[in-house]
C-alpha positions as CSV (number, residue, x, y, z in Angstrom):
1,M,-0.1,-0.2,-0.2
2,K,1.1,3.3,-0.9
3,K,1.5,5.9,1.4
4,R,0.4,9.4,1.6
5,I,3.1,11.9,1.2
6,A,2.5,15.2,1.9
7,K,3.5,18.1,-0.1
8,P,6.1,20.9,0.9
9,L,3.8,23.9,1.6
10,L,5.5,26.4,-0.7
11,G,8.1,24.1,-2.8
12,V,11.6,23.4,-1.8
13,K,12.8,24.6,1.0
14,S,15.2,26.9,-0.3
15,E,11.8,28.6,-2.1
16,Q,9.9,28.8,1.3
17,R,12.7,30.5,2.9
18,A,13.5,33.0,-0.7
19,C,9.5,33.8,-0.5
20,L,9.5,34.4,3.5
21,R,12.9,36.3,3.3
22,N,11.2,38.6,0.6
23,Q,7.7,38.9,2.3
24,L,9.4,40.0,5.2
25,K,11.3,42.8,3.5
26,S,7.8,44.0,2.2
27,I,6.0,43.9,5.6
28,F,8.6,45.7,6.9
29,Q,8.8,48.0,4.5
30,Y,5.2,49.0,3.6
31,G,3.6,48.0,6.8
32,H,0.9,45.7,5.4
33,I,1.4,43.1,2.4
34,E,-1.3,40.8,0.6
35,T,-0.5,37.3,0.5
36,A,-2.2,33.9,0.8
37,K,-3.5,32.3,3.9
38,T,-1.1,29.3,3.9
39,N,1.7,32.2,3.4
40,A,0.3,34.1,6.2
41,K,0.4,31.9,8.7
42,Q,4.1,31.2,8.4
43,L,4.9,35.1,7.7
44,V,3.4,36.2,11.0
45,R,5.2,33.3,13.2
46,L,8.5,34.6,11.5
47,I,7.4,38.2,12.7
48,D,7.1,37.8,15.7
49,R,10.6,35.3,16.1
50,L,12.0,38.0,14.8
51,I,11.0,40.4,17.2
52,A,10.9,38.3,20.2
53,R,14.6,37.1,19.6
54,I,15.5,40.9,18.8
55,K,14.1,42.3,22.5
56,G,16.6,41.0,25.0
57,K,19.6,41.5,22.9
58,D,21.7,45.0,22.9
59,E,22.1,46.9,19.2
60,L,25.0,45.6,17.9
61,S,23.7,41.8,18.4
62,A,20.5,42.8,17.3
63,M,21.5,44.5,14.2
64,R,23.7,41.4,13.3
65,Y,21.3,39.2,13.8
66,L,18.9,41.2,11.8
67,L,21.2,41.9,8.9
68,S,20.9,37.7,9.1
69,R,17.8,37.8,7.9
70,V,17.0,40.4,6.0
71,A,20.5,41.3,4.4
72,N,19.7,45.2,4.1
73,R,21.6,47.4,6.3
74,S,18.8,50.4,5.8
75,L,15.7,48.1,6.4
76,A,17.2,45.9,9.4
77,K,17.7,49.9,10.8
78,Q,14.2,50.3,10.3
79,I,13.0,46.8,12.0
80,L,15.1,47.6,15.0
81,T,13.4,51.1,15.3
82,Y,10.1,49.9,14.7
83,S,10.7,47.2,17.3
84,R,12.1,49.5,19.4
85,Q,8.5,51.6,19.2
86,A,6.6,48.0,19.6
87,L,7.6,46.4,22.3
88,K,7.0,49.5,25.1
89,K,3.6,48.8,24.1
90,R,3.2,44.6,23.6
91,S,5.0,41.5,24.8
92,S,3.6,40.0,21.4
93,G,1.1,39.9,19.0
94,F,2.8,42.5,16.4
95,S,0.7,41.9,13.3
96,T,-2.8,41.3,12.6
97,Q,-4.2,39.2,9.9
98,T,-7.5,40.6,7.8
99,M,-9.4,38.2,5.8
100,L,-10.2,39.1,2.0
101,G,-11.9,36.0,0.3
102,P,-11.1,33.6,-2.3
103,R,-8.9,34.4,-5.4
104,R,-10.1,34.4,-8.3
105,G,-8.2,32.2,-9.9
106,D,-7.2,29.6,-7.9
107,G,-9.7,30.0,-5.4
108,Q,-6.9,30.2,-2.3
109,E,-8.1,32.1,0.7
110,R,-6.4,35.6,0.6
111,V,-5.4,37.6,3.8
112,I,-3.8,40.8,4.3
113,V,-0.8,40.6,6.9
114,K,-0.7,44.5,8.9
115,L,2.2,45.4,11.5
116,L,0.7,47.0,14.5
117,D,1.7,50.6,15.0
118,F,3.5,50.8,12.4
119,V,5.1,54.1,10.9
120,P,6.8,53.9,8.0
121,I,9.9,56.2,7.6
122,K,9.9,58.7,4.7
123,K,13.5,59.2,2.6
124,P,14.1,62.8,1.9
125,K,13.1,64.1,-1.4
126,K,15.2,65.3,-3.9
127,E,15.4,69.2,-4.4
128,T,14.7,69.6,-8.0
129,K,15.6,73.0,-10.1
130,E,12.3,74.7,-10.6
131,Q,11.8,75.3,-14.3
132,K,9.3,78.6,-15.2
133,I,7.1,77.9,-17.8
134,E,6.0,80.4,-19.8
135,P,2.3,80.5,-21.5
136,K,2.6,81.0,-24.8
137,E,1.4,84.2,-26.4
138,K,-1.9,84.3,-28.4
139,V,-2.1,83.9,-32.1
140,V,-4.3,86.0,-33.5
141,K,-5.5,84.6,-36.8
142,K,-5.9,87.3,-39.8
143,K,-8.7,87.4,-41.9
């Protein structure tokens, strides 16, 4: 008798890691992300583990840990500042999930995952030279 073999959730292990890492980067960059229900469950677990792991560490070791997970220095600084803000108010439950309904193509449940108390860091705008646009003179037709 053939045994039932469960399929991996997102494919090969390396694909799972890459997908979750990209979603983790996106959620800390924008504050929310729309994804499938199964991915959302894993992502919420990853967010809570990441912030809880940073909680007890000093800034240098926390930054090193974040760089190993995120591999982007500016994003790691943003996560560190967010975690310091969020840790003042709560000890767990840093994200929420909102159900949207099934996807049209394959019927997979969609979920929006949001970070609580998230304030995006705005990049300063580049200064541009103002160009004055002069209105064209009216052309009068001769009859």
